[in-house]
C-alpha positions, 0 to 999 in steps of 0.5 A: 500500500505504497506510492513509489517515490524514486530515490532521485539524485539531488544536485551535488554541491559544486567542487569548492576546493578542487584545483582550478586552472586559475583563480577566478575573480568575483567578477569572472564568477559572476559572469561565468555561465553555470556549467553542467557537472560531469557524473559517473555511476559506479555499480549497475544494479537495480537501484542504479538503473531504476533510479540513479540513471533516470535521475541523472537524465532528468537533472538540470545541473548534471550529465551522466558521462560514464558508467562502471561495473565489475561485470563486463557484459553488463557494462557493454550492454549499458554503454550501448543503451545509454550512449556513454563510455563504460569501464570495469576499472574505476581508477581508469574511469576517474583518470580518463573522464574528469568527473565532478562526482560519482554515484556509488551504488555497489554492494556495501562491502565494496563501498569504502574502496570506491569512496577512497578511489574517488577521494584520491581523485578529488571527485565528490561522492553520492553514496547509495544507502546504507551510508554505514553500518556502524558509527566507526564506519561512518566516521571513517568515511567522513574522515576520508572525504574531509581530508580530500576536501570533497562532499560526501552525500547520501542518495535519499533520506525520507525526512527531506520528502514533503510527504514525510515532513508534513507529518509533523504538521499533523502530529500536534493535532492528535494529542499525546501519541501512545502507539506507533505501528510501522512497517517496511516490506517487499518481496524477494522470492529468494533472499539468498540470491545476490550479495544482499543474502550475505552479511559480509557483503551487504553489511547486514540484512533488512534492518540495515538495508530497509530499516535505514529509512524508517528507523531514521524517521522514527528517531527524527519524530520521537527521539531515541527510545528508552527500550528496544527489543528486536527479533531477526529471522533467516527462515523465510526460505529454509531451503536456501542458505543465507545469513542476512536476516530476511525479516525483523520485528522491533518493539520499542518504548519510551518512558513517556508511555509511547509504545511501538513496533516496526516490521521489516522484511525483504520477503513479505509482499506486497511492498509496504511502507507505513507509519501510523501514530495513534494519539489521544485525539486522533491518528496520523496515517503515513504511507509512502506517497500518502498522508492523512489524519483520522479522527478517533471516535468514542467507540474506539474506531477510526474514521476520517476524511477520504484519503484523497480527492475522489470527485471530478467532472466526467469521472470514468469511475463510479466512485468519481461520479461515473456510471457503475459497471455492475447494474444488476439489483438484488443479491449477486451470489446465493448459496446453496441453490434451492431447487424444487427437488431440494424443497421436496426433499425437505418436505418429505423429511418433515413428514417422515421425521424431524428427529432421528436418534440412530443411524437411519433414514436421511442420516444413514443415507447421507453418511453412506453417500459421503463415505462413498463419495470420498472413498473412506470407510466411515462418515459421522454427521455433526451439528456443525463444522466446529462440532466435527473438529471438536469430535475429531480432536477428542479422539486422540488429543489430551490435555498438555499435548501440542498441535501444529495449526495454521496461523492463517485460518478460521478460528474454529480450526483451533478453538476446540483444542482450547476446550480440550486443554491442548496447546495450539502451536501456530505456524505460518503460511505459504504464498497462497495462505495454506500451512507452510510445511517448513515452518511447521517442521521448525515448531515441532517439539517433544510434546507435539502430537499432531498437525492440523492442516486447512485447505484455505478457500478450497485450495488444497494444501501441500499434502505431499510435504505435510504427509511426509512430515507427519510420517517422519515425525510420528505425528497424527495428521488431521484435516480441516476441510471445511472449505474444500468439499470435492477438492482433490490432488490427483485422484485422491480427494481432500479429507482422505490424507490423514487420520481423520478429517472434519468438514463444515456444511454451513450456509456458503460451503460448497456442500451446504446443509444450511448448518451441519458438519461431518467427520471422515475416517478409515479407522474403526477406533477413531469412528467409535470415539467420534460416536462416543464424543457426540452421540449416545445411547441407541447409536453408540449401542448399535454401532460400537462392538461390545468388546471395544474397551470404551463400550461401557460408555455407550449409553451416555457417551461423553454426555454431548449431543452433536447430532445434525438435524434431519432437515439439514441432512435432507438438504445436504443429501440433495446438494451432494447429488449435484456437487460434481456439476457445481464444482466443474462449473465453478472451475470453469468460471474461476479459470476465466476470472484468473485468466482475465484478471491475471493479465491485468496489473495489480492482482496476483491469482492463486495457482494450482498444480496440474493435478490439483482441483480446488473447490473454490469456496472463495477465489482469493485475489492478492493485491499488488499495490506497487503495480498500481502506483501504490494505490492503497487496497482500501481505496481500490476496494472502495472503488470496486464496491462503488462500481456495484461489485458488492461481492468483492470482499476483504476477509474478516474472521478468516484471518491470522488468528494471532490477531484475536485476544483469545489466542493471547490470553484464553484464560480470561474467557476460559478460566480452566485453560492451563496457560495463556498463549501470548500470540500477538499481532506481528508474530506471523508477518507472512500470514498477516501481510497476505491477509492484508492484501487479499480480496475475495470473490465468490465463484459462480456456477450457473450459466445465468450468472455469466453476464454478472461475471462479465460485469464484475470483470469489467469493474476490475478492468475499469478501476485498474485502467483508471487507478491513477485517478484515485492516487493523491 
C-alpha cells in the first residue's frame, strides 16, 4: 500500500576546493555561465538503473558521462543503451573522464574502496544507502572525504520528502501519541540470491538495508527510545542458505508511555511502507506517497476524511461520479441453490421425521453417500463444522499435548483444542495462505502430537510435504476441510490424507446443509470415539462392538449431543447429488476470472498444480499495490464496491488468528485453560501481510450468472485502467 517515490539524485554541491586552472575573480564568477557537472555511476544494479540513471537524465545541473561495473557484459550492454563510455576499472574511469562526482551504488562491502578511489581523485561522492553500518564506519568515511576536501552525500533520506515532513504538521493535532505501528516490506522470492543474502557483503540484512529509512524517521519524530527489543529471522526460505536476516520485528518504548513496533522484511509482499501514530485525539496515517489524519471516535474506531480527492467532472469511475459497471439489483451470489427437488426433499423429511436418534433414514443415507463419495470407510454427521473438529480432536488429543495449526485460518480450526486443554502451536503460511510445511517442521517439539492442516478457500494444501512430515515425525495428521468439499490432488480427494478429517456444511460451503458438519475416517477406533464424543445411547449401542474397551460408555457417551438435524441432512443429501456439476462449473468460471484478471496489473491469482482441483469456496485475489502506483487496497476496494461489485470482499474472521485476544490470553474467557498463549499481532508477518492484501470473490456456477461475471470483470478492468485517478 505504497506510492513509489524514486530515490532521485539531488544536485551535488559544486567542487569548492578542487584545483582550478586559475583563480577566478568575483567578477569572472559572476559572469561565468553555470556549467553542467560531469557524473559517473559506479555499480549497475537495480537501484542504479531504476533510479540513479533516470535521475541523472532528468537533472538540470548534471550529465551522466560514464558508467562502471565489475561485470563486463553488463557494462557493454549499458554503454550501448545509454550512449556513454563504460569501464570495469574505476581508477581508469576517474583518470580518463574528469568527473565532478560519482554515484556509488555497489554492494556495501565494496563501498569504502570506491569512496577512497574517488577521494584520491578529488571527485565528490553520492553514496547509495546504507551510508554505514556502524558509527566507526561512518566516521571513517567522513574522515576520508574531509581530508580530500570533497562532499560526501547520501542518495535519499525520507525526512527531506514533503510527504514525510508534513507529518509533523499533523502530529500536534492528535494529542499525546501512545502507539506507533510501522512497517517496511517487499518481496524477494529468494533472499539468498545476490550479495544482499550475505552479511559480509551487504553489511547486514533488512534492518540495515530497509530499516535505514524508517528507523531514521522514527528517531527524527520521537527521539531515541528508552527500550528496544528486536527479533531477526533467516527462515523465510529454509531451503536456501543465507545469513542476512530476511525479516525483523522491533518493539520499542519510551518512558513517556509511547509504545511501538516496526516490521521489516525483504520477503513479505506486497511492498509496504507505513507509519501510523495513534494519539489521544486522533491518528496520523503515513504511507509512502500518502498522508492523512483520522479522527478517533468514542467507540474506539477510526474514521476520517477520504484519503484523497475522489470527485471530478466526467469521472470514468463510479466512485468519481461515473456510471457503475455492475447494474444488476438484488443479491449477486446465493448459496446453496434451492431447487424444487431440494424443497421436496425437505418436505418429505418433515413428514417422515424431524428427529432421528440412530443411524437411519436421511442420516444413514447421507453418511453412506459421503463415505462413498470420498472413498473412506466411515462418515459421522455433526451439528456443525466446529462440532466435527471438536469430535475429531477428542479422539486422540489430551490435555498438555501440542498441535501444529495454521496461523492463517478460521478460528474454529483451533478453538476446540482450547476446550480440550491442548496447546495450539501456530505456524505460518505459504504464498497462497495454506500451512507452510517448513515452518511447521521448525515448531515441532517433544510434546507435539499432531498437525492440523486447512485447505484455505478450497485450495488444497501441500499434502505431499505435510504427509511426509507427519510420517517422519510420528505425528497424527488431521484435516480441516471445511472449505474444500470435492477438492482433490490427483485422484485422491481432500479429507482422505490423514487420520481423520472434519468438514463444515454451513450456509456458503460448497456442500451446504444450511448448518451441519461431518467427520471422515478409515479407522474403526477413531469412528467409535467420534460416536462416543457426540452421540449416545441407541447409536453408540448399535454401532460400537461390545468388546471395544470404551463400550461401557455407550449409553451416555461423553454426555454431548452433536447430532445434525434431519432437515439439514435432507438438504445436504440433495446438494451432494449435484456437487460434481457445481464444482466443474465453478472451475470453469474461476479459470476465466484468473485468466482475465491475471493479465491485468495489480492482482496476483492463486495457482494450482496440474493435478490439483480446488473447490473454490472463495477465489482469493492478492493485491499488488506497487503495480498500481501504490494505490492503497482500501481505496481500490472502495472503488470496486462503488462500481456495484458488492461481492468483492476483504476477509474478516478468516484471518491470522494471532490477531484475536483469545489466542493471547484464553484464560480470561476460559478460566480452566492451563496457560495463556501470548500470540500477538506481528508474530506471523507472512500470514498477516497476505491477509492484508487479499480480496475475495465468490465463484459462480450457473450459466445465468455469466453476464454478472462479465460485469464484475469489467469493474476490475475499469478501476485498474483508471487507478491513477484515485492516487493523491
